[in-house]
C-alpha positions as semicolon CSV with decimal commas, in nm:
position;residue;x (nm);y (nm);z (nm)
1;M;2,515;0,558;-2,512
2;R;2,317;0,736;-2,258
3;K;2,442;1,073;-2,120
4;N;2,445;1,046;-1,740
5;R;2,230;1,296;-1,579
6;R;2,274;1,491;-1,255
7;I;2,015;1,402;-1,008
8;V;2,061;1,596;-0,662
9;L;1,906;1,455;-0,334
10;G;1,918;1,748;-0,058
11;I;1,713;1,611;0,251
12;K;1,881;1,648;0,572
13;E;1,723;1,349;0,736
14;E;1,991;1,058;0,648
15;E;1,708;0,763;0,678
16;M;1,492;0,954;0,402
17;L;1,794;1,077;0,198
18;L;1,936;0,703;0,144
19;G;1,568;0,569;0,122
20;L;1,501;0,813;-0,205
21;A;1,858;0,724;-0,333
22;C;1,758;0,378;-0,357
23;V;1,403;0,429;-0,484
24;F;1,555;0,626;-0,778
25;L;1,816;0,359;-0,836
26;K;1,518;0,109;-0,855
27;H;1,373;0,328;-1,104
28;G;1,642;0,323;-1,342
29;A;1,891;0,610;-1,209
30;E;2,248;0,472;-1,232
31;P;2,478;0,527;-0,902
32;E;2,701;0,798;-1,086
33;E;2,396;1,005;-1,177
34;L;2,298;1,058;-0,793
35;E;2,455;1,327;-0,572
36;L;2,346;1,299;-0,169
37;I;2,374;1,638;0,001
38;S;2,276;1,763;0,333
39;D;2,418;2,124;0,302
40;P;2,139;2,405;0,227
41;A;2,466;2,639;0,098
42;F;2,527;2,394;-0,164
43;L;2,202;2,494;-0,346
44;E;2,267;2,905;-0,294
45;N;2,374;2,980;-0,660
46;K;2,265;2,846;-0,970
47;Q;2,325;2,490;-1,070
48;D;2,337;2,259;-1,341
49;I;2,110;2,012;-1,236
50;D;1,882;1,795;-1,415
51;W;1,650;1,695;-1,122
52;L;1,650;1,827;-0,769
53;I;1,478;1,692;-0,490
54;A;1,508;1,887;-0,179
55;D;1,320;1,925;0,151
56;E;1,287;2,273;0,329
57;S;1,579;2,284;0,517
58;C;1,778;2,282;0,188
59;A;1,541;2,521;0,004
60;E;1,516;2,814;0,206
61;G;1,642;3,027;-0,059
62;I;1,575;3,099;-0,421
63;W;1,791;2,833;-0,658
64;P;1,686;2,808;-1,011
65;V;1,797;2,510;-1,188
66;T;1,838;2,429;-1,528
67;G;1,609;2,097;-1,495
68;E;1,353;1,978;-1,272
69;A;1,309;2,072;-0,929
70;F;1,083;1,936;-0,610
71;V;1,045;2,060;-0,252
72;I;0,915;1,836;-0,008
73;G;0,711;2,070;0,221
74;D;0,458;2,380;0,195
75;R;0,437;2,605;-0,125
76;T;0,577;2,947;-0,058
77;E;0,593;3,262;-0,262
78;K;0,971;3,233;-0,309
79;N;0,961;2,962;-0,533
80;P;0,657;2,963;-0,752
81;D;0,770;2,765;-1,079
82;I;0,884;2,485;-0,826
83;M;0,674;2,162;-0,775
84;Y;0,602;2,068;-0,419
85;L;0,552;1,701;-0,267
86;R;0,379;1,642;0,064
87;K;0,523;1,573;0,366
88;G;0,508;1,259;0,536
89;L;0,515;1,014;0,261
90;T;0,766;0,701;0,217
91;A;1,025;0,724;-0,031
92;E;0,856;0,550;-0,280
93;E;0,557;0,752;-0,242
94;L;0,757;1,065;-0,298
95;Y;0,884;0,947;-0,623
96;Q;0,552;0,834;-0,722
97;E;0,390;1,165;-0,654
98;M;0,677;1,336;-0,823
99;V;0,601;1,135;-1,124
100;T;0,214;1,221;-1,092
101;K;0,284;1,564;-1,089
102;L;0,523;1,561;-1,390
103;T;0,239;1,438;-1,593
104;V;-0,017;1,686;-1,476
105;R;0,201;1,918;-1,569
106;G;0,183;1,842;-1,925
107;M;0,481;1,597;-2,003
108;S;0,411;1,342;-2,292
109;E;0,489;1,039;-2,268
110;D;0,743;1,083;-2,534
111;D;0,850;1,369;-2,289
112;M;0,908;1,112;-2,021
113;Q;1,101;0,846;-2,205
114;D;1,341;1,138;-2,340
115;E;1,674;1,092;-2,204
116;S;1,759;1,429;-2,218
117;R;1,489;1,540;-2,000
118;S;1,490;1,258;-1,717
119;F;1,594;0,925;-1,622
120;D;1,408;0,592;-1,759
121;F;1,022;0,634;-1,624
122;E;0,836;0,346;-1,712
123;M;0,456;0,412;-1,809
124;D;0,323;0,165;-1,556
125;D;0,497;0,415;-1,286
126;I;0,217;0,648;-1,337
127;P;-0,090;0,586;-1,122
128;E;-0,383;0,479;-1,302
129;E;-0,711;0,693;-1,284
130;N;-0,990;0,584;-1,051
131;I;-1,196;0,311;-1,219
132;G;-1,444;0,232;-0,958
133;S;-1,422;0,058;-0,663
134;R;-1,216;-0,257;-0,608
135;L;-1,265;-0,548;-0,363
136;Y;-0,932;-0,739;-0,250
137;L;-0,984;-1,056;-0,039
138;S;-0,714;-1,160;0,222
139;Y;-0,746;-1,503;0,384
140;S;-0,508;-1,779;0,496
141;P;-0,550;-2,158;0,582
142;V;-0,238;-2,102;0,829
143;G;-0,305;-1,939;1,180
144;G;-0,071;-1,663;1,293
145;C;0,116;-1,588;0,977
146;G;0,084;-1,242;1,009
147;K;-0,236;-1,188;0,767
148;T;-0,398;-0,932;0,972
149;L;-0,118;-0,688;1,017
150;G;-0,034;-0,729;0,645
151;T;-0,391;-0,675;0,517
152;L;-0,374;-0,331;0,728
153;A;-0,039;-0,243;0,624
154;L;-0,161;-0,258;0,259
155;C;-0,464;-0,055;0,354
156;R;-0,222;0,212;0,500
157;H;0,011;0,164;0,188
158;F;-0,307;0,285;-0,049
159;A;-0,453;0,538;0,207
160;L;-0,104;0,703;0,184
161;Q;-0,145;0,693;-0,227
162;G;-0,480;0,907;-0,152
163;K;-0,734;0,629;-0,189
164;R;-1,043;0,585;0,024
165;V;-0,976;0,226;0,145
166;L;-1,220;0,044;0,343
167;Y;-1,138;-0,247;0,555
168;L;-1,362;-0,526;0,657
169;N;-1,303;-0,802;0,931
170;L;-1,549;-1,075;0,858
171;E;-1,385;-1,322;1,093
172;P;-1,561;-1,446;1,406
173;N;-1,247;-1,312;1,602
174;Q;-1,182;-1,002;1,544
175;D;-0,898;-0,913;1,674
176;F;-0,783;-0,676;1,446
177;A;-0,795;-0,332;1,671
178;F;-0,499;-0,485;1,854
179;F;-0,286;-0,337;1,556
180;L;-0,445;0,013;1,571
181;K;-0,417;0,344;1,786
182;N;-0,797;0,360;1,872
183;R;-0,937;-0,012;1,997
184;K;-1,290;0,142;2,030
185;A;-1,542;-0,166;1,962
186;A;-1,831;-0,120;1,741
187;S;-2,162;0,009;1,933
188;A;-2,381;-0,266;2,095
189;D;-2,666;-0,140;1,895
190;F;-2,469;-0,177;1,588
191;A;-2,371;-0,544;1,673
192;D;-2,720;-0,657;1,735
193;A;-2,849;-0,497;1,413
194;V;-2,549;-0,729;1,218
195;C;-2,633;-1,037;1,457
196;S;-3,007;-0,991;1,360
197;Q;-2,923;-0,924;1,008
198;K;-3,094;-0,597;1,028
199;A;-2,831;-0,352;0,959
200;D;-2,815;-0,129;0,665
201;L;-2,569;0,068;0,472
202;N;-2,649;0,408;0,734
203;D;-2,600;0,168;1,017
204;L;-2,281;0,018;0,853
205;Q;-2,142;0,366;0,806
206;S;-2,192;0,507;1,172
207;A;-1,985;0,205;1,278
208;V;-1,665;0,338;1,085
209;G;-1,338;0,414;1,185
210;E;-1,053;0,601;1,049
211;E;-0,686;0,566;1,104
212;G;-0,543;0,691;0,765
213;F;-0,801;0,415;0,583
214;F;-1,142;0,357;0,707
215;Y;-1,260;0,033;0,879
216;I;-1,558;-0,100;1,029
217;R;-1,459;-0,083;1,418
218;P;-1,447;-0,463;1,565
219;L;-1,775;-0,624;1,719
220;E;-1,723;-0,750;2,058
221;H;-1,676;-1,164;2,102
222;H;-1,966;-1,218;2,345
223;R;-2,187;-1,063;2,095
224;I;-2,099;-1,258;1,774
225;Q;-2,042;-1,618;1,840
226;N;-2,142;-1,864;1,586
227;Q;-2,244;-1,566;1,380
228;D;-2,219;-1,643;1,005
229;F;-2,057;-1,302;0,887
230;L;-1,960;-1,371;0,494
231;K;-2,309;-1,430;0,404
232;T;-2,433;-1,158;0,619
233;F;-2,167;-0,912;0,450
234;T;-2,175;-0,999;0,139
235;E;-2,496;-0,813;0,063
236;Y;-2,342;-0,493;0,160
237;I;-2,027;-0,544;0,006
238;Q;-2,209;-0,575;-0,324
239;K;-2,374;-0,241;-0,246
240;L;-2,065;-0,050;-0,096
241;L;-1,930;-0,165;-0,457
242;E;-2,227;-0,011;-0,647
243;Q;-2,186;0,291;-0,466
244;E;-1,815;0,369;-0,518
245;E;-1,793;0,585;-0,200
246;Y;-1,456;0,354;-0,163
247;E;-1,220;0,314;-0,421
248;I;-1,054;0,000;-0,250
249;I;-1,259;-0,270;-0,016
250;M;-1,022;-0,470;0,149
251;A;-1,201;-0,777;0,311
252;E;-1,017;-1,017;0,580
253;I;-1,252;-1,342;0,563
254;P;-1,187;-1,674;0,773
255;Y;-0,942;-1,955;0,725
256;R;-1,130;-2,163;0,456
257;L;-1,283;-2,090;0,144
258;D;-1,615;-2,240;0,148
259;Q;-1,915;-2,216;-0,033
260;D;-2,005;-1,858;0,104
261;A;-1,680;-1,745;0,104
262;K;-1,628;-1,853;-0,278
263;I;-1,916;-1,620;-0,360
264;L;-1,735;-1,333;-0,221
265;A;-1,404;-1,460;-0,413
266;D;-1,617;-1,438;-0,742
267;L;-1,688;-1,084;-0,636
268;A;-1,351;-0,981;-0,565
269;D;-1,102;-0,840;-0,815
270;K;-0,789;-1,028;-0,653
271;V;-0,757;-1,296;-0,331
272;L;-0,450;-1,249;-0,132
273;V;-0,332;-1,600;-0,011
274;F;-0,079;-1,529;0,293
275;G;0,166;-1,817;0,428
276;N;0,501;-1,884;0,569
277;Q;0,779;-2,074;0,429
278;N;0,794;-2,353;0,749
279;E;0,707;-2,732;0,646
280;E;0,367;-2,729;0,807
281;A;0,246;-2,380;0,693
282;A;0,366;-2,468;0,327
283;F;0,179;-2,791;0,370
284;K;-0,164;-2,613;0,444
285;L;-0,085;-2,394;0,155
286;R;-0,032;-2,634;-0,101
287;L;-0,348;-2,816;-0,004
288;A;-0,575;-2,497;-0,014
289;K;-0,460;-2,425;-0,354
290;K;-0,512;-2,805;-0,481
291;S;-0,849;-2,822;-0,331
292;E;-0,989;-2,472;-0,305
293;I;-0,912;-2,255;-0,541
294;T;-1,087;-2,257;-0,878
295;D;-0,949;-1,967;-1,048
296;P;-0,561;-1,939;-1,026
297;E;-0,536;-1,628;-1,195
298;K;-0,719;-1,427;-0,920
299;Y;-0,468;-1,539;-0,645
300;L;-0,188;-1,404;-0,524
301;Y;0,017;-1,600;-0,283
302;I;0,236;-1,408;-0,029
303;C;0,523;-1,554;0,176
304;N;0,507;-1,344;0,511
305;R;0,814;-1,318;0,768
306;F;1,060;-1,453;0,555
307;R;1,363;-1,555;0,702
308;E;1,668;-1,606;0,433
309;E;1,863;-1,839;0,691
310;D;1,571;-2,050;0,716
311;K;1,449;-2,339;0,501
312;N;1,221;-2,215;0,249
313;N;0,963;-2,508;0,176
314;L;0,739;-2,283;-0,054
315;E;1,043;-2,252;-0,336
316;D;0,842;-2,473;-0,587
317;M;0,529;-2,269;-0,531
318;D;0,433;-1,941;-0,740
319;I;0,497;-1,691;-0,471
320;T;0,402;-1,351;-0,538
321;E;0,613;-1,191;-0,256
322;Y;0,847;-1,278;-0,014
323;V;0,808;-1,019;0,246
324;P;1,096;-1,009;0,516
325;E;1,047;-1,048;0,886
326;V;1,071;-0,720;1,072
327;E;1,140;-0,676;1,432
328;N;0,843;-0,523;1,622
329;P;0,625;-0,530;1,354
330;S;0,335;-0,262;1,335
331;V;0,109;-0,130;1,051
332;E;0,334;0,175;1,016
333;S;0,683;-0,043;1,017
334;L;0,565;-0,258;0,765
335;T;0,434;0,028;0,523
336;E;0,755;0,239;0,577
337;N;0,988;-0,070;0,491
338;D;0,839;-0,139;0,175
339;C;0,666;-0,453;0,288
340;F;0,411;-0,621;0,017
341;F;0,560;-0,354;-0,211
342;L;0,519;-0,602;-0,519
343;T;0,202;-0,708;-0,430
344;A;0,100;-0,340;-0,394
345;E;0,205;-0,285;-0,728
346;I;0,006;-0,549;-0,868
347;L;-0,316;-0,465;-0,688
348;R;-0,259;-0,077;-0,804
């Protein structure tokens, strides 16, 4: 029988404190093993603690512990043996960074599974090394299902994990800037070069914006009418994959998997198919799956804006993840509420 460990979370901000506790429980800690504190005085004396994660407000003094200790904040000279975690991460990202630092510090797989030293880490929790550029496509046969916002949230999710992410919108109506802080469009010269198929990679890089992740700025609507972006950008994407400048390229494509889209799908590592639970959306999703999809292993189905109290018309489909409806959704709120968590884990 496993002996309970003592895991102390010393965080002043209540939302982060509770969020991190939930993450520890999800990854194998027992409820009786967790202690949640917000009083720095608790840590003034030596404590018999197996795992301690504290923010700077609870880590002002020197407090040796018997196990592993982490501080969320900037490194100081007071505690040279303590591992530090970056500020501004979500609870899940803090947990993943903690695992990564333990791995870098030299804990072997046996150490990580040793119950005397930690709770039940699984090796799947350790972020894998970069294995070159990956291409993910997102599309939906259903209009207005939240595909663009969800795709941008996934871009932010991976960027917060330290990956270089590039978002490409290949739709004729490029409205994604609505969800960004900087809504500046690409230059007229770049738009003309793309539409005349004379743009090269240097032109492409000149149109890159950044909000944590990188993205090609939207093209103004009056310049791109009736343009076939899939065919135009397929060559760019191939070159970007070869260069490996970006670890993840997330390309959002129009609502049909036509011939040009399927060429891109063949290049992609995974294709994310967004839908909703209502009857009309479920019908369109089934129709697309039956008539357009030739490699089922490559496709992940996401039911977005899911409401448990409503009828679910997708119960008989192989849905990868049900993403709950979020009030006043934004790129930040979808990321910080761990929406698309299962999808991100599969793609990682």
